[in-house]
KOLKOLKOL-259892 format. One record per residue (C-alpha): residue number from 1; residue in three letters; x, z, y. Coordinates in steps of 0.5 Angstrom, whole numbers. Layout:
BEGIN
vexse = NUM	lumlo = ALA	east = X	up = Z	north = Y;
...
//
This chain:
BEGIN
vexse = 1	lumlo = MET	east = 227	up = 170	north = 24;
vexse = 2	lumlo = LYS	east = 220	up = 172	north = 28;
vexse = 3	lumlo = ASN	east = 214	up = 175	north = 23;
vexse = 4	lumlo = ASP	east = 207	up = 172	north = 24;
vexse = 5	lumlo = LYS	east = 206	up = 178	north = 30;
vexse = 6	lumlo = GLU	east = 212	up = 176	north = 34;
vexse = 7	lumlo = ARG	east = 211	up = 169	north = 33;
vexse = 8	lumlo = VAL	east = 208	up = 165	north = 39;
vexse = 9	lumlo = PRO	east = 203	up = 161	north = 37;
vexse = 10	lumlo = LYS	east = 203	up = 154	north = 40;
vexse = 11	lumlo = ILE	east = 196	up = 150	north = 42;
vexse = 12	lumlo = GLY	east = 194	up = 143	north = 44;
vexse = 13	lumlo = VAL	east = 190	up = 143	north = 49;
vexse = 14	lumlo = MET	east = 187	up = 135	north = 50;
vexse = 15	lumlo = ASP	east = 182	up = 132	north = 55;
vexse = 16	lumlo = SER	east = 181	up = 124	north = 58;
vexse = 17	lumlo = GLY	east = 184	up = 127	north = 64;
vexse = 18	lumlo = MET	east = 184	up = 132	north = 69;
vexse = 19	lumlo = GLY	east = 178	up = 136	north = 66;
vexse = 20	lumlo = GLY	east = 181	up = 141	north = 61;
vexse = 21	lumlo = LEU	east = 185	up = 143	north = 66;
vexse = 22	lumlo = SER	east = 179	up = 148	north = 68;
vexse = 23	lumlo = VAL	east = 180	up = 151	north = 61;
vexse = 24	lumlo = LEU	east = 187	up = 151	north = 61;
vexse = 25	lumlo = LYS	east = 187	up = 155	north = 68;
vexse = 26	lumlo = GLU	east = 182	up = 161	north = 64;
vexse = 27	lumlo = LEU	east = 186	up = 161	north = 58;
vexse = 28	lumlo = LEU	east = 193	up = 162	north = 63;
vexse = 29	lumlo = ASP	east = 189	up = 168	north = 65;
vexse = 30	lumlo = LEU	east = 189	up = 171	north = 59;
vexse = 31	lumlo = PRO	east = 194	up = 177	north = 58;
vexse = 32	lumlo = TYR	east = 196	up = 174	north = 51;
vexse = 33	lumlo = SER	east = 203	up = 170	north = 49;
vexse = 34	lumlo = ALA	east = 201	up = 163	north = 47;
vexse = 35	lumlo = SER	east = 204	up = 156	north = 49;
vexse = 36	lumlo = PHE	east = 200	up = 151	north = 51;
vexse = 37	lumlo = LEU	east = 202	up = 144	north = 51;
vexse = 38	lumlo = TYR	east = 196	up = 140	north = 56;
vexse = 39	lumlo = TYR	east = 196	up = 132	north = 54;
vexse = 40	lumlo = GLY	east = 191	up = 128	north = 59;
vexse = 41	lumlo = ASP	east = 190	up = 122	north = 56;
vexse = 42	lumlo = LEU	east = 189	up = 118	north = 63;
vexse = 43	lumlo = ALA	east = 191	up = 111	north = 60;
vexse = 44	lumlo = ASN	east = 184	up = 111	north = 57;
vexse = 45	lumlo = ALA	east = 180	up = 114	north = 61;
vexse = 46	lumlo = PRO	east = 174	up = 115	north = 62;
vexse = 47	lumlo = TYR	east = 172	up = 117	north = 54;
vexse = 48	lumlo = GLY	east = 165	up = 118	north = 57;
vexse = 49	lumlo = GLU	east = 163	up = 111	north = 58;
vexse = 50	lumlo = LYS	east = 166	up = 108	north = 51;
vexse = 51	lumlo = GLN	east = 163	up = 107	north = 44;
vexse = 52	lumlo = THR	east = 163	up = 113	north = 39;
vexse = 53	lumlo = SER	east = 169	up = 110	north = 34;
vexse = 54	lumlo = GLU	east = 173	up = 108	north = 40;
vexse = 55	lumlo = VAL	east = 173	up = 116	north = 43;
vexse = 56	lumlo = LEU	east = 174	up = 119	north = 36;
vexse = 57	lumlo = GLU	east = 181	up = 114	north = 35;
vexse = 58	lumlo = LEU	east = 183	up = 116	north = 42;
vexse = 59	lumlo = THR	east = 182	up = 123	north = 41;
vexse = 60	lumlo = ARG	east = 185	up = 122	north = 33;
vexse = 61	lumlo = ASN	east = 191	up = 119	north = 37;
vexse = 62	lumlo = VAL	east = 192	up = 126	north = 42;
vexse = 63	lumlo = CYS	east = 191	up = 130	north = 36;
vexse = 64	lumlo = ASN	east = 197	up = 126	north = 32;
vexse = 65	lumlo = ILE	east = 201	up = 127	north = 37;
vexse = 66	lumlo = PHE	east = 200	up = 135	north = 37;
vexse = 67	lumlo = LEU	east = 202	up = 135	north = 30;
vexse = 68	lumlo = GLU	east = 209	up = 131	north = 31;
vexse = 69	lumlo = GLN	east = 210	up = 138	north = 37;
vexse = 70	lumlo = GLU	east = 208	up = 142	north = 31;
vexse = 71	lumlo = VAL	east = 202	up = 145	north = 34;
vexse = 72	lumlo = ASP	east = 198	up = 152	north = 30;
vexse = 73	lumlo = ALA	east = 191	up = 149	north = 33;
vexse = 74	lumlo = ILE	east = 188	up = 144	north = 37;
vexse = 75	lumlo = LEU	east = 183	up = 145	north = 43;
vexse = 76	lumlo = LEU	east = 179	up = 139	north = 45;
vexse = 77	lumlo = ALA	east = 178	up = 141	north = 52;
vexse = 78	lumlo = CYS	east = 173	up = 135	north = 53;
vexse = 79	lumlo = ASN	east = 166	up = 136	north = 51;
vexse = 80	lumlo = THR	east = 165	up = 128	north = 50;
vexse = 81	lumlo = ALA	east = 173	up = 128	north = 44;
vexse = 82	lumlo = THR	east = 168	up = 134	north = 41;
vexse = 83	lumlo = SER	east = 162	up = 131	north = 41;
vexse = 84	lumlo = ALA	east = 165	up = 124	north = 38;
vexse = 85	lumlo = SER	east = 170	up = 127	north = 34;
vexse = 86	lumlo = ALA	east = 170	up = 134	north = 33;
vexse = 87	lumlo = SER	east = 168	up = 134	north = 26;
vexse = 88	lumlo = LYS	east = 171	up = 129	north = 23;
vexse = 89	lumlo = LEU	east = 177	up = 131	north = 25;
vexse = 90	lumlo = ARG	east = 177	up = 138	north = 22;
vexse = 91	lumlo = GLU	east = 176	up = 134	north = 16;
vexse = 92	lumlo = GLU	east = 183	up = 130	north = 17;
vexse = 93	lumlo = LEU	east = 187	up = 135	north = 20;
vexse = 94	lumlo = SER	east = 191	up = 141	north = 17;
vexse = 95	lumlo = VAL	east = 190	up = 145	north = 23;
vexse = 96	lumlo = PRO	east = 184	up = 148	north = 27;
vexse = 97	lumlo = VAL	east = 180	up = 144	north = 31;
vexse = 98	lumlo = PHE	east = 177	up = 148	north = 37;
vexse = 99	lumlo = GLY	east = 172	up = 144	north = 41;
vexse = 100	lumlo = MET	east = 167	up = 145	north = 47;
vexse = 101	lumlo = GLU	east = 160	up = 146	north = 47;
vexse = 102	lumlo = PRO	east = 154	up = 145	north = 52;
vexse = 103	lumlo = ALA	east = 152	up = 152	north = 54;
vexse = 104	lumlo = ILE	east = 145	up = 150	north = 53;
vexse = 105	lumlo = LYS	east = 143	up = 156	north = 48;
vexse = 106	lumlo = PRO	east = 145	up = 161	north = 54;
vexse = 107	lumlo = ALA	east = 141	up = 157	north = 59;
vexse = 108	lumlo = LEU	east = 136	up = 157	north = 56;
vexse = 109	lumlo = LEU	east = 136	up = 165	north = 54;
vexse = 110	lumlo = ALA	east = 137	up = 166	north = 62;
vexse = 111	lumlo = HIS	east = 131	up = 162	north = 64;
vexse = 112	lumlo = PRO	east = 125	up = 162	north = 59;
vexse = 113	lumlo = ASP	east = 119	up = 158	north = 60;
vexse = 114	lumlo = GLU	east = 123	up = 154	north = 64;
vexse = 115	lumlo = LYS	east = 127	up = 147	north = 63;
vexse = 116	lumlo = ILE	east = 134	up = 146	north = 64;
vexse = 117	lumlo = ALA	east = 138	up = 140	north = 67;
vexse = 118	lumlo = LEU	east = 144	up = 138	north = 63;
vexse = 119	lumlo = LEU	east = 149	up = 134	north = 66;
vexse = 120	lumlo = ALA	east = 153	up = 130	north = 61;
vexse = 121	lumlo = THR	east = 157	up = 123	north = 59;
vexse = 122	lumlo = SER	east = 153	up = 118	north = 55;
vexse = 123	lumlo = VAL	east = 157	up = 120	north = 49;
vexse = 124	lumlo = THR	east = 155	up = 127	north = 49;
vexse = 125	lumlo = HIS	east = 148	up = 126	north = 51;
vexse = 126	lumlo = ARG	east = 147	up = 121	north = 46;
vexse = 127	lumlo = GLU	east = 151	up = 124	north = 40;
vexse = 128	lumlo = GLU	east = 148	up = 127	north = 34;
vexse = 129	lumlo = LYS	east = 152	up = 134	north = 36;
vexse = 130	lumlo = LEU	east = 148	up = 135	north = 41;
vexse = 131	lumlo = GLN	east = 141	up = 133	north = 38;
vexse = 132	lumlo = ALA	east = 142	up = 138	north = 32;
vexse = 133	lumlo = LEU	east = 143	up = 144	north = 38;
vexse = 134	lumlo = LYS	east = 137	up = 141	north = 41;
vexse = 135	lumlo = SER	east = 133	up = 142	north = 34;
vexse = 136	lumlo = GLU	east = 136	up = 149	north = 32;
vexse = 137	lumlo = LEU	east = 134	up = 152	north = 39;
vexse = 138	lumlo = GLY	east = 127	up = 148	north = 39;
vexse = 139	lumlo = ALA	east = 128	up = 145	north = 46;
vexse = 140	lumlo = PHE	east = 127	up = 138	north = 46;
vexse = 141	lumlo = GLU	east = 122	up = 138	north = 51;
vexse = 142	lumlo = ARG	east = 125	up = 144	north = 55;
vexse = 143	lumlo = VAL	east = 133	up = 140	north = 56;
vexse = 144	lumlo = VAL	east = 132	up = 134	north = 62;
vexse = 145	lumlo = HIS	east = 138	up = 129	north = 61;
vexse = 146	lumlo = LEU	east = 142	up = 127	north = 67;
vexse = 147	lumlo = ASN	east = 147	up = 122	north = 66;
vexse = 148	lumlo = CYS	east = 154	up = 123	north = 70;
vexse = 149	lumlo = ASP	east = 158	up = 117	north = 68;
vexse = 150	lumlo = GLY	east = 163	up = 116	north = 73;
vexse = 151	lumlo = LEU	east = 163	up = 123	north = 75;
vexse = 152	lumlo = ALA	east = 169	up = 125	north = 71;
vexse = 153	lumlo = SER	east = 174	up = 119	north = 74;
vexse = 154	lumlo = LEU	east = 172	up = 121	north = 81;
vexse = 155	lumlo = VAL	east = 176	up = 128	north = 79;
vexse = 156	lumlo = ASP	east = 181	up = 125	north = 76;
vexse = 157	lumlo = GLN	east = 182	up = 121	north = 82;
vexse = 158	lumlo = GLY	east = 181	up = 127	north = 87;
vexse = 159	lumlo = LYS	east = 175	up = 123	north = 90;
vexse = 160	lumlo = TRP	east = 172	up = 129	north = 92;
vexse = 161	lumlo = GLU	east = 167	up = 126	north = 98;
vexse = 162	lumlo = GLU	east = 166	up = 120	north = 93;
vexse = 163	lumlo = ALA	east = 163	up = 126	north = 87;
vexse = 164	lumlo = ARG	east = 159	up = 128	north = 92;
vexse = 165	lumlo = LEU	east = 155	up = 123	north = 94;
vexse = 166	lumlo = LEU	east = 154	up = 122	north = 87;
vexse = 167	lumlo = LEU	east = 152	up = 129	north = 86;
vexse = 168	lumlo = GLN	east = 147	up = 129	north = 91;
vexse = 169	lumlo = ASN	east = 144	up = 122	north = 87;
vexse = 170	lumlo = ILE	east = 144	up = 126	north = 80;
vexse = 171	lumlo = LEU	east = 142	up = 132	north = 83;
vexse = 172	lumlo = LYS	east = 135	up = 130	north = 86;
vexse = 173	lumlo = ILE	east = 132	up = 130	north = 79;
vexse = 174	lumlo = PRO	east = 133	up = 137	north = 78;
vexse = 175	lumlo = GLN	east = 131	up = 139	north = 86;
vexse = 176	lumlo = GLU	east = 125	up = 135	north = 85;
vexse = 177	lumlo = GLN	east = 122	up = 138	north = 79;
vexse = 178	lumlo = GLY	east = 125	up = 145	north = 81;
vexse = 179	lumlo = ILE	east = 129	up = 146	north = 76;
vexse = 180	lumlo = ARG	east = 134	up = 152	north = 77;
vexse = 181	lumlo = SER	east = 139	up = 151	north = 71;
vexse = 182	lumlo = LEU	east = 144	up = 147	north = 71;
vexse = 183	lumlo = VAL	east = 149	up = 146	north = 64;
vexse = 184	lumlo = LEU	east = 155	up = 143	north = 66;
vexse = 185	lumlo = GLY	east = 156	up = 139	north = 60;
vexse = 186	lumlo = CYS	east = 164	up = 136	north = 61;
vexse = 187	lumlo = THR	east = 170	up = 140	north = 63;
vexse = 188	lumlo = HIS	east = 171	up = 136	north = 69;
vexse = 189	lumlo = TYR	east = 165	up = 138	north = 73;
vexse = 190	lumlo = VAL	east = 167	up = 146	north = 73;
vexse = 191	lumlo = PHE	east = 171	up = 143	north = 79;
vexse = 192	lumlo = LEU	east = 165	up = 141	north = 82;
vexse = 193	lumlo = LYS	east = 161	up = 148	north = 82;
vexse = 194	lumlo = SER	east = 163	up = 149	north = 90;
vexse = 195	lumlo = GLU	east = 160	up = 141	north = 91;
vexse = 196	lumlo = ILE	east = 154	up = 143	north = 86;
vexse = 197	lumlo = GLN	east = 153	up = 149	north = 90;
vexse = 198	lumlo = GLU	east = 153	up = 147	north = 97;
vexse = 199	lumlo = LEU	east = 147	up = 141	north = 95;
vexse = 200	lumlo = TYR	east = 144	up = 145	north = 91;
vexse = 201	lumlo = PRO	east = 144	up = 153	north = 93;
vexse = 202	lumlo = GLU	east = 139	up = 155	north = 89;
vexse = 203	lumlo = ALA	east = 142	up = 152	north = 82;
vexse = 204	lumlo = ILE	east = 144	up = 157	north = 77;
vexse = 205	lumlo = LEU	east = 150	up = 154	north = 74;
vexse = 206	lumlo = HIS	east = 152	up = 154	north = 66;
vexse = 207	lumlo = ASP	east = 159	up = 152	north = 62;
vexse = 208	lumlo = GLY	east = 162	up = 153	north = 56;
vexse = 209	lumlo = ASN	east = 169	up = 154	north = 57;
vexse = 210	lumlo = GLN	east = 168	up = 161	north = 56;
vexse = 211	lumlo = GLY	east = 164	up = 161	north = 50;
vexse = 212	lumlo = THR	east = 170	up = 157	north = 47;
vexse = 213	lumlo = ILE	east = 175	up = 161	north = 50;
vexse = 214	lumlo = ARG	east = 172	up = 167	north = 46;
vexse = 215	lumlo = HIS	east = 172	up = 164	north = 40;
vexse = 216	lumlo = LEU	east = 179	up = 161	north = 40;
vexse = 217	lumlo = VAL	east = 181	up = 168	north = 41;
vexse = 218	lumlo = ARG	east = 178	up = 171	north = 36;
vexse = 219	lumlo = SER	east = 179	up = 166	north = 31;
vexse = 220	lumlo = LEU	east = 187	up = 166	north = 33;
vexse = 221	lumlo = HIS	east = 188	up = 173	north = 34;
vexse = 222	lumlo = LEU	east = 191	up = 172	north = 40;
vexse = 223	lumlo = ASP	east = 188	up = 179	north = 43;
vexse = 224	lumlo = GLU	east = 194	up = 181	north = 38;
vexse = 225	lumlo = LYS	east = 199	up = 177	north = 42;
vexse = 226	lumlo = GLN	east = 200	up = 181	north = 48;
vexse = 227	lumlo = GLY	east = 204	up = 177	north = 53;
vexse = 228	lumlo = GLN	east = 205	up = 172	north = 58;
vexse = 229	lumlo = PRO	east = 202	up = 164	north = 57;
vexse = 230	lumlo = ASN	east = 206	up = 159	north = 58;
vexse = 231	lumlo = TYR	east = 204	up = 151	north = 58;
vexse = 232	lumlo = THR	east = 207	up = 144	north = 60;
vexse = 233	lumlo = LEU	east = 203	up = 138	north = 62;
vexse = 234	lumlo = PHE	east = 203	up = 131	north = 59;
vexse = 235	lumlo = PHE	east = 199	up = 125	north = 62;
vexse = 236	lumlo = SER	east = 199	up = 119	north = 58;
vexse = 237	lumlo = SER	east = 201	up = 112	north = 62;
vexse = 238	lumlo = VAL	east = 202	up = 115	north = 69;
vexse = 239	lumlo = THR	east = 205	up = 111	north = 74;
vexse = 240	lumlo = ASN	east = 207	up = 117	north = 78;
vexse = 241	lumlo = ARG	east = 208	up = 122	north = 73;
vexse = 242	lumlo = GLU	east = 211	up = 127	north = 78;
vexse = 243	lumlo = GLU	east = 204	up = 126	north = 83;
vexse = 244	lumlo = ALA	east = 199	up = 127	north = 77;
vexse = 245	lumlo = GLU	east = 203	up = 134	north = 75;
vexse = 246	lumlo = GLY	east = 203	up = 135	north = 82;
vexse = 247	lumlo = PHE	east = 195	up = 134	north = 82;
vexse = 248	lumlo = ALA	east = 194	up = 137	north = 76;
vexse = 249	lumlo = SER	east = 198	up = 144	north = 79;
vexse = 250	lumlo = SER	east = 193	up = 143	north = 84;
vexse = 251	lumlo = LEU	east = 187	up = 143	north = 80;
vexse = 252	lumlo = LEU	east = 190	up = 150	north = 75;
vexse = 253	lumlo = GLN	east = 190	up = 153	north = 83;
vexse = 254	lumlo = LYS	east = 182	up = 151	north = 84;
vexse = 255	lumlo = SER	east = 178	up = 156	north = 83;
vexse = 256	lumlo = SER	east = 174	up = 156	north = 78;
vexse = 257	lumlo = GLY	east = 168	up = 160	north = 80;
vexse = 258	lumlo = LEU	east = 167	up = 164	north = 74;
vexse = 259	lumlo = PRO	east = 167	up = 172	north = 72;
vexse = 260	lumlo = PRO	east = 174	up = 175	north = 69;
vexse = 261	lumlo = TYR	east = 175	up = 174	north = 62;
vexse = 262	lumlo = LYS	east = 171	up = 180	north = 57;
vexse = 263	lumlo = ARG	east = 172	up = 180	north = 50;
//
């Protein structure tokens, strides 16, 4: 039997659809031995436009699937799921639950005395978790909220031109107000970095992927398990599983535009 240091940890990574793949991609770039089970709940996507109670129940259902697979930890690679359910699920579940947090603090520190714009779903914008973070940072007057409902679904479907048109409208507010710092408050939006930069070249983009990954690595001591990670993909209620997996694989190849991971 392998001892604890030799054992390969199994980590469940979930999202409402394809967005969490932006986090999985960066996890797979790390030289650490881990087995990732990715679950995209496409049958119930998008989460960002649902009631909080429904998002909690959907996220709990996915987490129960992970527990059946005997995972050692769960990563909610979805800002909406994190906002609606992370605190509750940490109380309920027998394994560590990690979540996403919009990179508001780094953005505020990088641009002192300037406003920043948060691109996120309705759920993320309204939830207590975000309000508490703004209160802690004293940033109520500095955060401009940009509602991006509909954008995640376009990413899930690979409708890049439609996503670009929606972004064009969303970005008018920060452009008109001269707000350069944009926080991507949804893991789906990481796949749209090139489109955002094309539409708004002056924008400086921030996302929470790296902060979450650092926290997960430290907490699970993954850096003590040098090796090659592996992964499996699963999507709920997809009529053409092969097509979904093929699209997911293409997204995993899509550049995140981030610098290499640093401990």
